[in-house]
PDBQT receptor file of N, H, CA, C and O in Angstrom, charges set to zero:
ATOM      1  N   MET A   1     111.924  48.219  84.837  1.00  0.00    +0.000 N 
ATOM      2  CA  MET A   1     111.455  47.526  86.018  1.00  0.00    +0.000 C 
ATOM      3  C   MET A   1     110.700  46.284  85.563  1.00  0.00    +0.000 C 
ATOM      4  O   MET A   1     109.791  46.375  84.738  1.00  0.00    +0.000 OA
ATOM      5  N   SER A   2     111.070  45.134  86.094  1.00  0.00    +0.000 N 
ATOM      6  H   SER A   2     111.808  45.060  86.765  1.00  0.00    +0.000 HD
ATOM      7  CA  SER A   2     110.358  43.911  85.749  1.00  0.00    +0.000 C 
ATOM      8  C   SER A   2     109.045  43.854  86.526  1.00  0.00    +0.000 C 
ATOM      9  O   SER A   2     108.873  44.529  87.541  1.00  0.00    +0.000 OA
ATOM     10  N   ILE A   3     108.133  43.041  86.031  1.00  0.00    +0.000 N 
ATOM     11  H   ILE A   3     108.272  42.492  85.207  1.00  0.00    +0.000 HD
ATOM     12  CA  ILE A   3     106.831  42.943  86.671  1.00  0.00    +0.000 C 
ATOM     13  C   ILE A   3     106.962  42.517  88.122  1.00  0.00    +0.000 C 
ATOM     14  O   ILE A   3     106.212  42.999  88.971  1.00  0.00    +0.000 OA
ATOM     15  N   SER A   4     107.895  41.624  88.429  1.00  0.00    +0.000 N 
ATOM     16  H   SER A   4     108.504  41.232  87.740  1.00  0.00    +0.000 HD
ATOM     17  CA  SER A   4     108.047  41.140  89.796  1.00  0.00    +0.000 C 
ATOM     18  C   SER A   4     108.529  42.234  90.752  1.00  0.00    +0.000 C 
ATOM     19  O   SER A   4     108.414  42.076  91.968  1.00  0.00    +0.000 OA
ATOM     20  N   GLN A   5     109.063  43.332  90.231  1.00  0.00    +0.000 N 
ATOM     21  H   GLN A   5     109.157  43.461  89.244  1.00  0.00    +0.000 HD
ATOM     22  CA  GLN A   5     109.551  44.415  91.076  1.00  0.00    +0.000 C 
ATOM     23  C   GLN A   5     108.438  45.376  91.503  1.00  0.00    +0.000 C 
ATOM     24  O   GLN A   5     108.649  46.205  92.388  1.00  0.00    +0.000 OA
ATOM     25  N   TYR A   6     107.255  45.273  90.884  1.00  0.00    +0.000 N 
ATOM     26  H   TYR A   6     107.084  44.599  90.165  1.00  0.00    +0.000 HD
ATOM     27  CA  TYR A   6     106.138  46.102  91.311  1.00  0.00    +0.000 C 
ATOM     28  C   TYR A   6     105.586  45.541  92.607  1.00  0.00    +0.000 C 
ATOM     29  O   TYR A   6     105.575  44.324  92.787  1.00  0.00    +0.000 OA
ATOM     30  N   PRO A   7     105.128  46.390  93.514  1.00  0.00    +0.000 N 
ATOM     31  CA  PRO A   7     104.574  45.889  94.778  1.00  0.00    +0.000 C 
ATOM     32  C   PRO A   7     103.379  44.972  94.547  1.00  0.00    +0.000 C 
ATOM     33  O   PRO A   7     102.620  45.167  93.597  1.00  0.00    +0.000 OA
ATOM     34  N   PRO A   8     103.207  43.975  95.407  1.00  0.00    +0.000 N 
ATOM     35  CA  PRO A   8     102.040  43.099  95.299  1.00  0.00    +0.000 C 
ATOM     36  C   PRO A   8     100.766  43.934  95.363  1.00  0.00    +0.000 C 
ATOM     37  O   PRO A   8     100.710  44.949  96.057  1.00  0.00    +0.000 OA
ATOM     38  N   GLY A   9      99.760  43.501  94.640  1.00  0.00    +0.000 N 
ATOM     39  H   GLY A   9      99.805  42.676  94.076  1.00  0.00    +0.000 HD
ATOM     40  CA  GLY A   9      98.488  44.211  94.639  1.00  0.00    +0.000 C 
ATOM     41  C   GLY A   9      98.344  45.236  93.529  1.00  0.00    +0.000 C 
ATOM     42  O   GLY A   9      97.232  45.662  93.218  1.00  0.00    +0.000 OA
ATOM     43  N   ILE A  10      99.452  45.633  92.929  1.00  0.00    +0.000 N 
ATOM     44  H   ILE A  10     100.356  45.286  93.182  1.00  0.00    +0.000 HD
ATOM     45  CA  ILE A  10      99.389  46.559  91.801  1.00  0.00    +0.000 C 
ATOM     46  C   ILE A  10      99.253  45.735  90.527  1.00  0.00    +0.000 C 
ATOM     47  O   ILE A  10     100.066  44.854  90.248  1.00  0.00    +0.000 OA
ATOM     48  N   THR A  11      98.224  46.034  89.772  1.00  0.00    +0.000 N 
ATOM     49  H   THR A  11      97.563  46.749  89.999  1.00  0.00    +0.000 HD
ATOM     50  CA  THR A  11      98.018  45.327  88.517  1.00  0.00    +0.000 C 
ATOM     51  C   THR A  11      98.886  45.970  87.452  1.00  0.00    +0.000 C 
ATOM     52  O   THR A  11      98.840  47.183  87.246  1.00  0.00    +0.000 OA
ATOM     53  N   VAL A  12      99.665  45.163  86.789  1.00  0.00    +0.000 N 
ATOM     54  H   VAL A  12      99.703  44.178  86.957  1.00  0.00    +0.000 HD
ATOM     55  CA  VAL A  12     100.552  45.634  85.737  1.00  0.00    +0.000 C 
ATOM     56  C   VAL A  12     100.048  45.079  84.413  1.00  0.00    +0.000 C 
ATOM     57  O   VAL A  12      99.750  43.890  84.303  1.00  0.00    +0.000 OA
ATOM     58  N   PHE A  13      99.956  45.939  83.417  1.00  0.00    +0.000 N 
ATOM     59  H   PHE A  13     100.198  46.906  83.506  1.00  0.00    +0.000 HD
ATOM     60  CA  PHE A  13      99.538  45.530  82.084  1.00  0.00    +0.000 C 
ATOM     61  C   PHE A  13     100.701  45.749  81.134  1.00  0.00    +0.000 C 
ATOM     62  O   PHE A  13     101.361  46.788  81.175  1.00  0.00    +0.000 OA
ATOM     63  N   THR A  14     100.948  44.770  80.282  1.00  0.00    +0.000 N 
ATOM     64  H   THR A  14     100.411  43.927  80.249  1.00  0.00    +0.000 HD
ATOM     65  CA  THR A  14     101.989  44.903  79.277  1.00  0.00    +0.000 C 
ATOM     66  C   THR A  14     101.318  44.961  77.913  1.00  0.00    +0.000 C 
ATOM     67  O   THR A  14     100.543  44.077  77.547  1.00  0.00    +0.000 OA
ATOM     68  N   VAL A  15     101.625  46.009  77.173  1.00  0.00    +0.000 N 
ATOM     69  H   VAL A  15     102.255  46.727  77.471  1.00  0.00    +0.000 HD
ATOM     70  CA  VAL A  15     101.105  46.169  75.815  1.00  0.00    +0.000 C 
ATOM     71  C   VAL A  15     102.172  45.617  74.873  1.00  0.00    +0.000 C 
ATOM     72  O   VAL A  15     103.314  46.076  74.877  1.00  0.00    +0.000 OA
ATOM     73  N   HIS A  16     101.792  44.636  74.074  1.00  0.00    +0.000 N 
ATOM     74  H   HIS A  16     100.864  44.263  74.071  1.00  0.00    +0.000 HD
ATOM     75  CA  HIS A  16     102.686  44.014  73.097  1.00  0.00    +0.000 C 
ATOM     76  C   HIS A  16     102.208  44.423  71.706  1.00  0.00    +0.000 C 
ATOM     77  O   HIS A  16     101.008  44.397  71.429  1.00  0.00    +0.000 OA
ATOM     78  N   TRP A  17     103.130  44.797  70.839  1.00  0.00    +0.000 N 
ATOM     79  H   TRP A  17     104.104  44.819  71.063  1.00  0.00    +0.000 HD
ATOM     80  CA  TRP A  17     102.736  45.104  69.471  1.00  0.00    +0.000 C 
ATOM     81  C   TRP A  17     103.815  44.665  68.508  1.00  0.00    +0.000 C 
ATOM     82  O   TRP A  17     104.997  44.605  68.846  1.00  0.00    +0.000 OA
ATOM     83  N   SER A  18     103.373  44.356  67.286  1.00  0.00    +0.000 N 
ATOM     84  H   SER A  18     102.412  44.404  67.012  1.00  0.00    +0.000 HD
ATOM     85  CA  SER A  18     104.319  43.892  66.272  1.00  0.00    +0.000 C 
ATOM     86  C   SER A  18     103.857  44.325  64.890  1.00  0.00    +0.000 C 
ATOM     87  O   SER A  18     102.678  44.574  64.639  1.00  0.00    +0.000 OA
ATOM     88  N   LYS A  19     104.848  44.401  64.006  1.00  0.00    +0.000 N 
ATOM     89  H   LYS A  19     105.806  44.199  64.210  1.00  0.00    +0.000 HD
ATOM     90  CA  LYS A  19     104.584  44.778  62.617  1.00  0.00    +0.000 C 
ATOM     91  C   LYS A  19     105.873  44.571  61.836  1.00  0.00    +0.000 C 
ATOM     92  O   LYS A  19     106.958  44.909  62.308  1.00  0.00    +0.000 OA
ATOM     93  N   ASP A  20     105.744  44.020  60.655  1.00  0.00    +0.000 N 
ATOM     94  H   ASP A  20     104.862  43.745  60.272  1.00  0.00    +0.000 HD
ATOM     95  CA  ASP A  20     106.887  43.864  59.741  1.00  0.00    +0.000 C 
ATOM     96  C   ASP A  20     108.082  43.159  60.391  1.00  0.00    +0.000 C 
ATOM     97  O   ASP A  20     109.229  43.542  60.162  1.00  0.00    +0.000 OA
ATOM     98  N   GLY A  21     107.815  42.141  61.189  1.00  0.00    +0.000 N 
ATOM     99  H   GLY A  21     106.883  41.830  61.375  1.00  0.00    +0.000 HD
ATOM    100  CA  GLY A  21     108.889  41.360  61.789  1.00  0.00    +0.000 C 
ATOM    101  C   GLY A  21     109.453  41.912  63.080  1.00  0.00    +0.000 C 
ATOM    102  O   GLY A  21     110.227  41.225  63.748  1.00  0.00    +0.000 OA
ATOM    103  N   GLY A  22     109.093  43.127  63.456  1.00  0.00    +0.000 N 
ATOM    104  H   GLY A  22     108.464  43.685  62.914  1.00  0.00    +0.000 HD
ATOM    105  CA  GLY A  22     109.565  43.691  64.717  1.00  0.00    +0.000 C 
ATOM    106  C   GLY A  22     108.513  43.537  65.790  1.00  0.00    +0.000 C 
ATOM    107  O   GLY A  22     107.317  43.593  65.504  1.00  0.00    +0.000 OA
ATOM    108  N   SER A  23     108.943  43.343  67.018  1.00  0.00    +0.000 N 
ATOM    109  H   SER A  23     109.914  43.297  67.250  1.00  0.00    +0.000 HD
ATOM    110  CA  SER A  23     107.987  43.262  68.119  1.00  0.00    +0.000 C 
ATOM    111  C   SER A  23     108.503  44.091  69.288  1.00  0.00    +0.000 C 
ATOM    112  O   SER A  23     109.707  44.206  69.516  1.00  0.00    +0.000 OA
ATOM    113  N   TYR A  24     107.555  44.661  70.017  1.00  0.00    +0.000 N 
ATOM    114  H   TYR A  24     106.576  44.568  69.832  1.00  0.00    +0.000 HD
ATOM    115  CA  TYR A  24     107.881  45.609  71.075  1.00  0.00    +0.000 C 
ATOM    116  C   TYR A  24     106.910  45.424  72.227  1.00  0.00    +0.000 C 
ATOM    117  O   TYR A  24     105.873  44.778  72.075  1.00  0.00    +0.000 OA
ATOM    118  N   GLU A  25     107.245  45.989  73.380  1.00  0.00    +0.000 N 
ATOM    119  H   GLU A  25     108.088  46.513  73.504  1.00  0.00    +0.000 HD
ATOM    120  CA  GLU A  25     106.331  45.963  74.510  1.00  0.00    +0.000 C 
ATOM    121  C   GLU A  25     106.622  47.134  75.432  1.00  0.00    +0.000 C 
ATOM    122  O   GLU A  25     107.724  47.682  75.454  1.00  0.00    +0.000 OA
ATOM    123  N   THR A  26     105.601  47.498  76.189  1.00  0.00    +0.000 N 
ATOM    124  H   THR A  26     104.705  47.052  76.171  1.00  0.00    +0.000 HD
ATOM    125  CA  THR A  26     105.732  48.531  77.210  1.00  0.00    +0.000 C 
ATOM    126  C   THR A  26     104.820  48.156  78.362  1.00  0.00    +0.000 C 
ATOM    127  O   THR A  26     103.779  47.534  78.153  1.00  0.00    +0.000 OA
ATOM    128  N   ARG A  27     105.196  48.524  79.568  1.00  0.00    +0.000 N 
ATOM    129  H   ARG A  27     106.042  49.030  79.738  1.00  0.00    +0.000 HD
ATOM    130  CA  ARG A  27     104.392  48.201  80.753  1.00  0.00    +0.000 C 
ATOM    131  C   ARG A  27     103.660  49.438  81.241  1.00  0.00    +0.000 C 
ATOM    132  O   ARG A  27     104.189  50.549  81.207  1.00  0.00    +0.000 OA
ATOM    133  N   ARG A  28     102.439  49.223  81.693  1.00  0.00    +0.000 N 
ATOM    134  H   ARG A  28     102.010  48.320  81.720  1.00  0.00    +0.000 HD
ATOM    135  CA  ARG A  28     101.597  50.278  82.249  1.00  0.00    +0.000 C 
ATOM    136  C   ARG A  28     100.933  49.738  83.507  1.00  0.00    +0.000 C 
ATOM    137  O   ARG A  28     100.606  48.553  83.566  1.00  0.00    +0.000 OA
ATOM    138  N   ILE A  29     100.726  50.580  84.513  1.00  0.00    +0.000 N 
ATOM    139  H   ILE A  29     100.992  51.543  84.465  1.00  0.00    +0.000 HD
ATOM    140  CA  ILE A  29     100.031  50.134  85.708  1.00  0.00    +0.000 C 
ATOM    141  C   ILE A  29      98.599  50.653  85.744  1.00  0.00    +0.000 C 
ATOM    142  O   ILE A  29      97.880  50.433  86.719  1.00  0.00    +0.000 OA
ATOM    143  N   ASN A  30      98.194  51.325  84.710  1.00  0.00    +0.000 N 
ATOM    144  H   ASN A  30      98.778  51.504  83.918  1.00  0.00    +0.000 HD
ATOM    145  CA  ASN A  30      96.844  51.853  84.621  1.00  0.00    +0.000 C 
ATOM    146  C   ASN A  30      96.183  51.236  83.395  1.00  0.00    +0.000 C 
ATOM    147  O   ASN A  30      96.694  51.367  82.283  1.00  0.00    +0.000 OA
ATOM    148  N   SER A  31      95.061  50.570  83.587  1.00  0.00    +0.000 N 
ATOM    149  H   SER A  31      94.646  50.463  84.490  1.00  0.00    +0.000 HD
ATOM    150  CA  SER A  31      94.406  49.892  82.465  1.00  0.00    +0.000 C 
ATOM    151  C   SER A  31      93.909  50.867  81.410  1.00  0.00    +0.000 C 
ATOM    152  O   SER A  31      93.915  50.543  80.222  1.00  0.00    +0.000 OA
ATOM    153  N   VAL A  32      93.483  52.049  81.819  1.00  0.00    +0.000 N 
ATOM    154  H   VAL A  32      93.479  52.312  82.784  1.00  0.00    +0.000 HD
ATOM    155  CA  VAL A  32      92.987  53.039  80.860  1.00  0.00    +0.000 C 
ATOM    156  C   VAL A  32      94.118  53.472  79.921  1.00  0.00    +0.000 C 
ATOM    157  O   VAL A  32      93.911  53.594  78.714  1.00  0.00    +0.000 OA
ATOM    158  N   VAL A  33      95.288  53.698  80.465  1.00  0.00    +0.000 N 
ATOM    159  H   VAL A  33      95.457  53.599  81.445  1.00  0.00    +0.000 HD
ATOM    160  CA  VAL A  33      96.444  54.098  79.658  1.00  0.00    +0.000 C 
ATOM    161  C   VAL A  33      96.896  52.948  78.761  1.00  0.00    +0.000 C 
ATOM    162  O   VAL A  33      97.251  53.168  77.602  1.00  0.00    +0.000 OA
ATOM    163  N   ALA A  34      96.884  51.732  79.285  1.00  0.00    +0.000 N 
ATOM    164  H   ALA A  34      96.595  51.553  80.226  1.00  0.00    +0.000 HD
ATOM    165  CA  ALA A  34      97.270  50.562  78.483  1.00  0.00    +0.000 C 
ATOM    166  C   ALA A  34      96.338  50.390  77.292  1.00  0.00    +0.000 C 
ATOM    167  O   ALA A  34      96.792  50.160  76.171  1.00  0.00    +0.000 OA
ATOM    168  N   VAL A  35      95.039  50.501  77.534  1.00  0.00    +0.000 N 
ATOM    169  H   VAL A  35      94.670  50.688  78.444  1.00  0.00    +0.000 HD
ATOM    170  CA  VAL A  35      94.065  50.344  76.446  1.00  0.00    +0.000 C 
ATOM    171  C   VAL A  35      94.202  51.480  75.435  1.00  0.00    +0.000 C 
ATOM    172  O   VAL A  35      94.136  51.237  74.230  1.00  0.00    +0.000 OA
ATOM    173  N   ALA A  36      94.387  52.698  75.895  1.00  0.00    +0.000 N 
ATOM    174  H   ALA A  36      94.441  52.895  76.874  1.00  0.00    +0.000 HD
ATOM    175  CA  ALA A  36      94.551  53.831  74.970  1.00  0.00    +0.000 C 
ATOM    176  C   ALA A  36      95.773  53.623  74.068  1.00  0.00    +0.000 C 
ATOM    177  O   ALA A  36      95.698  53.842  72.859  1.00  0.00    +0.000 OA
ATOM    178  N   LYS A  37      96.884  53.206  74.653  1.00  0.00    +0.000 N 
ATOM    179  H   LYS A  37      96.944  53.028  75.635  1.00  0.00    +0.000 HD
ATOM    180  CA  LYS A  37      98.107  52.951  73.879  1.00  0.00    +0.000 C 
ATOM    181  C   LYS A  37      97.880  51.828  72.875  1.00  0.00    +0.000 C 
ATOM    182  O   LYS A  37      98.275  51.940  71.714  1.00  0.00    +0.000 OA
ATOM    183  N   ALA A  38      97.246  50.746  73.319  1.00  0.00    +0.000 N 
ATOM    184  H   ALA A  38      96.925  50.655  74.262  1.00  0.00    +0.000 HD
ATOM    185  CA  ALA A  38      96.999  49.606  72.443  1.00  0.00    +0.000 C 
ATOM    186  C   ALA A  38      96.079  49.986  71.280  1.00  0.00    +0.000 C 
ATOM    187  O   ALA A  38      96.319  49.587  70.140  1.00  0.00    +0.000 OA
ATOM    188  N   ARG A  39      95.047  50.742  71.566  1.00  0.00    +0.000 N 
ATOM    189  H   ARG A  39      94.853  51.065  72.492  1.00  0.00    +0.000 HD
ATOM    190  CA  ARG A  39      94.130  51.156  70.498  1.00  0.00    +0.000 C 
ATOM    191  C   ARG A  39      94.810  52.088  69.502  1.00  0.00    +0.000 C 
ATOM    192  O   ARG A  39      94.553  52.008  68.300  1.00  0.00    +0.000 OA
ATOM    193  N   GLN A  40      95.663  52.959  69.989  1.00  0.00    +0.000 N 
ATOM    194  H   GLN A  40      95.871  53.025  70.965  1.00  0.00    +0.000 HD
ATOM    195  CA  GLN A  40      96.419  53.853  69.111  1.00  0.00    +0.000 C 
ATOM    196  C   GLN A  40      97.325  53.043  68.187  1.00  0.00    +0.000 C 
ATOM    197  O   GLN A  40      97.400  53.320  66.990  1.00  0.00    +0.000 OA
ATOM    198  N   LEU A  41      98.004  52.059  68.732  1.00  0.00    +0.000 N 
ATOM    199  H   LEU A  41      97.943  51.834  69.704  1.00  0.00    +0.000 HD
ATOM    200  CA  LEU A  41      98.895  51.219  67.934  1.00  0.00    +0.000 C 
ATOM    201  C   LEU A  41      98.109  50.397  66.912  1.00  0.00    +0.000 C 
ATOM    202  O   LEU A  41      98.526  50.264  65.762  1.00  0.00    +0.000 OA
ATOM    203  N   GLU A  42      96.976  49.850  67.335  1.00  0.00    +0.000 N 
ATOM    204  H   GLU A  42      96.637  49.958  68.270  1.00  0.00    +0.000 HD
ATOM    205  CA  GLU A  42      96.156  49.063  66.417  1.00  0.00    +0.000 C 
ATOM    206  C   GLU A  42      95.668  49.924  65.250  1.00  0.00    +0.000 C 
ATOM    207  O   GLU A  42      95.654  49.469  64.107  1.00  0.00    +0.000 OA
ATOM    208  N   ALA A  43      95.273  51.153  65.533  1.00  0.00    +0.000 N 
ATOM    209  H   ALA A  43      95.284  51.523  66.462  1.00  0.00    +0.000 HD
ATOM    210  CA  ALA A  43      94.823  52.071  64.482  1.00  0.00    +0.000 C 
ATOM    211  C   ALA A  43      95.947  52.415  63.508  1.00  0.00    +0.000 C 
ATOM    212  O   ALA A  43      95.698  52.795  62.364  1.00  0.00    +0.000 OA
ATOM    213  N   SER A  44      97.188  52.274  63.977  1.00  0.00    +0.000 N 
ATOM    214  H   SER A  44      97.391  51.965  64.906  1.00  0.00    +0.000 HD
ATOM    215  CA  SER A  44      98.354  52.541  63.126  1.00  0.00    +0.000 C 
ATOM    216  C   SER A  44      98.805  51.303  62.361  1.00  0.00    +0.000 C 
ATOM    217  O   SER A  44      99.826  51.336  61.673  1.00  0.00    +0.000 OA
ATOM    218  N   GLY A  45      98.050  50.208  62.474  1.00  0.00    +0.000 N 
ATOM    219  H   GLY A  45      97.220  50.180  63.033  1.00  0.00    +0.000 HD
ATOM    220  CA  GLY A  45      98.348  49.015  61.697  1.00  0.00    +0.000 C 
ATOM    221  C   GLY A  45      99.151  47.936  62.399  1.00  0.00    +0.000 C 
ATOM    222  O   GLY A  45      99.572  46.971  61.761  1.00  0.00    +0.000 OA
ATOM    223  N   TYR A  46      99.373  48.075  63.690  1.00  0.00    +0.000 N 
ATOM    224  H   TYR A  46      99.031  48.859  64.209  1.00  0.00    +0.000 HD
ATOM    225  CA  TYR A  46     100.126  47.073  64.437  1.00  0.00    +0.000 C 
ATOM    226  C   TYR A  46      99.205  45.962  64.931  1.00  0.00    +0.000 C 
ATOM    227  O   TYR A  46      98.021  46.188  65.179  1.00  0.00    +0.000 OA
ATOM    228  N   ARG A  47      99.759  44.765  65.070  1.00  0.00    +0.000 N 
ATOM    229  H   ARG A  47     100.721  44.582  64.868  1.00  0.00    +0.000 HD
ATOM    230  CA  ARG A  47      99.072  43.668  65.769  1.00  0.00    +0.000 C 
ATOM    231  C   ARG A  47      99.328  43.910  67.246  1.00  0.00    +0.000 C 
ATOM    232  O   ARG A  47     100.476  44.082  67.657  1.00  0.00    +0.000 OA
ATOM    233  N   VAL A  48      98.281  43.926  68.040  1.00  0.00    +0.000 N 
ATOM    234  H   VAL A  48      97.349  43.786  67.706  1.00  0.00    +0.000 HD
ATOM    235  CA  VAL A  48      98.396  44.343  69.440  1.00  0.00    +0.000 C 
ATOM    236  C   VAL A  48      97.686  43.352  70.353  1.00  0.00    +0.000 C 
ATOM    237  O   VAL A  48      96.661  42.773  69.994  1.00  0.00    +0.000 OA
ATOM    238  N   ARG A  49      98.253  43.172  71.542  1.00  0.00    +0.000 N 
ATOM    239  H   ARG A  49      99.085  43.642  71.835  1.00  0.00    +0.000 HD
ATOM    240  CA  ARG A  49      97.586  42.444  72.610  1.00  0.00    +0.000 C 
ATOM    241  C   ARG A  49      98.062  43.035  73.934  1.00  0.00    +0.000 C 
ATOM    242  O   ARG A  49      99.115  43.668  74.006  1.00  0.00    +0.000 OA
ATOM    243  N   ILE A  50      97.278  42.819  74.962  1.00  0.00    +0.000 N 
ATOM    244  H   ILE A  50      96.423  42.305  74.904  1.00  0.00    +0.000 HD
ATOM    245  CA  ILE A  50      97.639  43.266  76.306  1.00  0.00    +0.000 C 
ATOM    246  C   ILE A  50      97.651  42.035  77.204  1.00  0.00    +0.000 C 
ATOM    247  O   ILE A  50      96.765  41.185  77.113  1.00  0.00    +0.000 OA
ATOM    248  N   THR A  51      98.651  41.941  78.065  1.00  0.00    +0.000 N 
ATOM    249  H   THR A  51      99.371  42.631  78.138  1.00  0.00    +0.000 HD
ATOM    250  CA  THR A  51      98.654  40.878  79.064  1.00  0.00    +0.000 C 
ATOM    251  C   THR A  51      98.621  41.509  80.449  1.00  0.00    +0.000 C 
ATOM    252  O   THR A  51      99.171  42.588  80.670  1.00  0.00    +0.000 OA
ATOM    253  N   ASP A  52      97.964  40.817  81.378  1.00  0.00    +0.000 N 
ATOM    254  H   ASP A  52      97.517  39.941  81.198  1.00  0.00    +0.000 HD
ATOM    255  CA  ASP A  52      97.948  41.306  82.750  1.00  0.00    +0.000 C 
ATOM    256  C   ASP A  52      99.044  40.608  83.548  1.00  0.00    +0.000 C 
ATOM    257  O   ASP A  52      99.767  39.759  83.028  1.00  0.00    +0.000 OA
ATOM    258  N   ARG A  53      99.150  40.974  84.795  1.00  0.00    +0.000 N 
ATOM    259  H   ARG A  53      98.562  41.664  85.218  1.00  0.00    +0.000 HD
ATOM    260  CA  ARG A  53     100.219  40.447  85.657  1.00  0.00    +0.000 C 
ATOM    261  C   ARG A  53     100.176  38.925  85.772  1.00  0.00    +0.000 C 
ATOM    262  O   ARG A  53     101.213  38.285  85.947  1.00  0.00    +0.000 OA
ATOM    263  N   ARG A  54      98.986  38.347  85.676  1.00  0.00    +0.000 N 
ATOM    264  H   ARG A  54      98.143  38.866  85.534  1.00  0.00    +0.000 HD
ATOM    265  CA  ARG A  54      98.832  36.894  85.788  1.00  0.00    +0.000 C 
ATOM    266  C   ARG A  54      99.092  36.174  84.477  1.00  0.00    +0.000 C 
ATOM    267  O   ARG A  54      99.091  34.944  84.443  1.00  0.00    +0.000 OA
ATOM    268  N   GLY A  55      99.317  36.916  83.392  1.00  0.00    +0.000 N 
ATOM    269  H   GLY A  55      99.318  37.916  83.420  1.00  0.00    +0.000 HD
ATOM    270  CA  GLY A  55      99.607  36.304  82.107  1.00  0.00    +0.000 C 
ATOM    271  C   GLY A  55      98.411  36.162  81.182  1.00  0.00    +0.000 C 
ATOM    272  O   GLY A  55      98.550  35.659  80.067  1.00  0.00    +0.000 OA
ATOM    273  N   ARG A  56      97.231  36.600  81.629  1.00  0.00    +0.000 N 
ATOM    274  H   ARG A  56      97.119  37.008  82.535  1.00  0.00    +0.000 HD
ATOM    275  CA  ARG A  56      96.063  36.531  80.756  1.00  0.00    +0.000 C 
ATOM    276  C   ARG A  56      96.237  37.512  79.608  1.00  0.00    +0.000 C 
ATOM    277  O   ARG A  56      96.600  38.669  79.818  1.00  0.00    +0.000 OA
ATOM    278  N   GLN A  57      95.976  37.044  78.396  1.00  0.00    +0.000 N 
ATOM    279  H   GLN A  57      95.681  36.104  78.225  1.00  0.00    +0.000 HD
ATOM    280  CA  GLN A  57      96.124  37.880  77.209  1.00  0.00    +0.000 C 
ATOM    281  C   GLN A  57      94.765  38.385  76.750  1.00  0.00    +0.000 C 
ATOM    282  O   GLN A  57      93.775  37.654  76.773  1.00  0.00    +0.000 OA
ATOM    283  N   PHE A  58      94.733  39.637  76.335  1.00  0.00    +0.000 N 
ATOM    284  H   PHE A  58      95.537  40.231  76.316  1.00  0.00    +0.000 HD
ATOM    285  CA  PHE A  58      93.530  40.278  75.839  1.00  0.00    +0.000 C 
ATOM    286  C   PHE A  58      93.762  40.721  74.401  1.00  0.00    +0.000 C 
ATOM    287  O   PHE A  58      94.713  41.447  74.111  1.00  0.00    +0.000 OA
ATOM    288  N   ALA A  59      92.897  40.284  73.514  1.00  0.00    +0.000 N 
ATOM    289  H   ALA A  59      92.124  39.694  73.749  1.00  0.00    +0.000 HD
ATOM    290  CA  ALA A  59      92.922  40.706  72.115  1.00  0.00    +0.000 C 
ATOM    291  C   ALA A  59      92.159  42.031  72.014  1.00  0.00    +0.000 C 
ATOM    292  O   ALA A  59      91.432  42.399  72.936  1.00  0.00    +0.000 OA
ATOM    293  N   PRO A  60      92.324  42.746  70.899  1.00  0.00    +0.000 N 
ATOM    294  CA  PRO A  60      91.651  44.045  70.769  1.00  0.00    +0.000 C 
ATOM    295  C   PRO A  60      90.154  44.023  71.073  1.00  0.00    +0.000 C 
ATOM    296  O   PRO A  60      89.640  44.970  71.669  1.00  0.00    +0.000 OA
ATOM    297  N   TYR A  61      89.449  42.974  70.681  1.00  0.00    +0.000 N 
ATOM    298  H   TYR A  61      89.866  42.205  70.197  1.00  0.00    +0.000 HD
ATOM    299  CA  TYR A  61      88.011  42.942  70.944  1.00  0.00    +0.000 C 
ATOM    300  C   TYR A  61      87.692  42.768  72.434  1.00  0.00    +0.000 C 
ATOM    301  O   TYR A  61      86.539  42.917  72.838  1.00  0.00    +0.000 OA
ATOM    302  N   GLU A  62      88.714  42.450  73.261  1.00  0.00    +0.000 N 
ATOM    303  H   GLU A  62      89.650  42.329  72.933  1.00  0.00    +0.000 HD
ATOM    304  CA  GLU A  62      88.524  42.274  74.709  1.00  0.00    +0.000 C 
ATOM    305  C   GLU A  62      89.015  43.453  75.527  1.00  0.00    +0.000 C 
ATOM    306  O   GLU A  62      88.883  43.440  76.751  1.00  0.00    +0.000 OA
ATOM    307  N   PHE A  63      89.578  44.474  74.891  1.00  0.00    +0.000 N 
ATOM    308  H   PHE A  63      89.686  44.485  73.897  1.00  0.00    +0.000 HD
ATOM    309  CA  PHE A  63      90.152  45.595  75.631  1.00  0.00    +0.000 C 
ATOM    310  C   PHE A  63      89.135  46.269  76.553  1.00  0.00    +0.000 C 
ATOM    311  O   PHE A  63      89.496  46.752  77.626  1.00  0.00    +0.000 OA
ATOM    312  N   GLY A  64      87.870  46.302  76.143  1.00  0.00    +0.000 N 
ATOM    313  H   GLY A  64      87.577  45.909  75.272  1.00  0.00    +0.000 HD
ATOM    314  CA  GLY A  64      86.843  46.903  76.970  1.00  0.00    +0.000 C 
ATOM    315  C   GLY A  64      86.720  46.259  78.340  1.00  0.00    +0.000 C 
ATOM    316  O   GLY A  64      86.352  46.923  79.309  1.00  0.00    +0.000 OA
ATOM    317  N   GLU A  65      87.027  44.962  78.428  1.00  0.00    +0.000 N 
ATOM    318  H   GLU A  65      87.326  44.423  77.641  1.00  0.00    +0.000 HD
ATOM    319  CA  GLU A  65      86.975  44.250  79.717  1.00  0.00    +0.000 C 
ATOM    320  C   GLU A  65      87.937  44.856  80.733  1.00  0.00    +0.000 C 
ATOM    321  O   GLU A  65      87.692  44.803  81.938  1.00  0.00    +0.000 OA
ATOM    322  N   LEU A  66      89.025  45.430  80.244  1.00  0.00    +0.000 N 
ATOM    323  H   LEU A  66      89.224  45.473  79.265  1.00  0.00    +0.000 HD
ATOM    324  CA  LEU A  66      90.035  46.016  81.141  1.00  0.00    +0.000 C 
ATOM    325  C   LEU A  66      89.588  47.353  81.714  1.00  0.00    +0.000 C 
ATOM    326  O   LEU A  66      90.202  47.856  82.655  1.00  0.00    +0.000 OA
ATOM    327  N   LEU A  67      88.547  47.924  81.171  1.00  0.00    +0.000 N 
ATOM    328  H   LEU A  67      88.048  47.515  80.407  1.00  0.00    +0.000 HD
ATOM    329  CA  LEU A  67      88.082  49.235  81.614  1.00  0.00    +0.000 C 
ATOM    330  C   LEU A  67      86.978  49.160  82.662  1.00  0.00    +0.000 C 
ATOM    331  O   LEU A  67      86.509  50.194  83.138  1.00  0.00    +0.000 OA
ATOM    332  N   HIS A  68      86.557  47.953  83.025  1.00  0.00    +0.000 N 
ATOM    333  H   HIS A  68      86.938  47.113  82.638  1.00  0.00    +0.000 HD
ATOM    334  CA  HIS A  68      85.470  47.790  84.009  1.00  0.00    +0.000 C 
ATOM    335  C   HIS A  68      86.018  47.428  85.354  1.00  0.00    +0.000 C 
ATOM    336  O   HIS A  68      85.255  47.252  86.304  1.00  0.00    +0.000 OA
TER     337      HIS A  68
């Protein structure tokens, strides 16, 4: 499902991660789940960022902002 297919008003977070030349992403509609996934990936050695529906990117040190 693309981000535009989610109903208006639902915040969608995309977790992006990369390592060794490969890059991947997954979408989550819950910020707590997105942050948990991103932190798990970062602990496993991946470069990680989260973007929100508006395109704002969050680096690992900003993940806490998504939980408030």
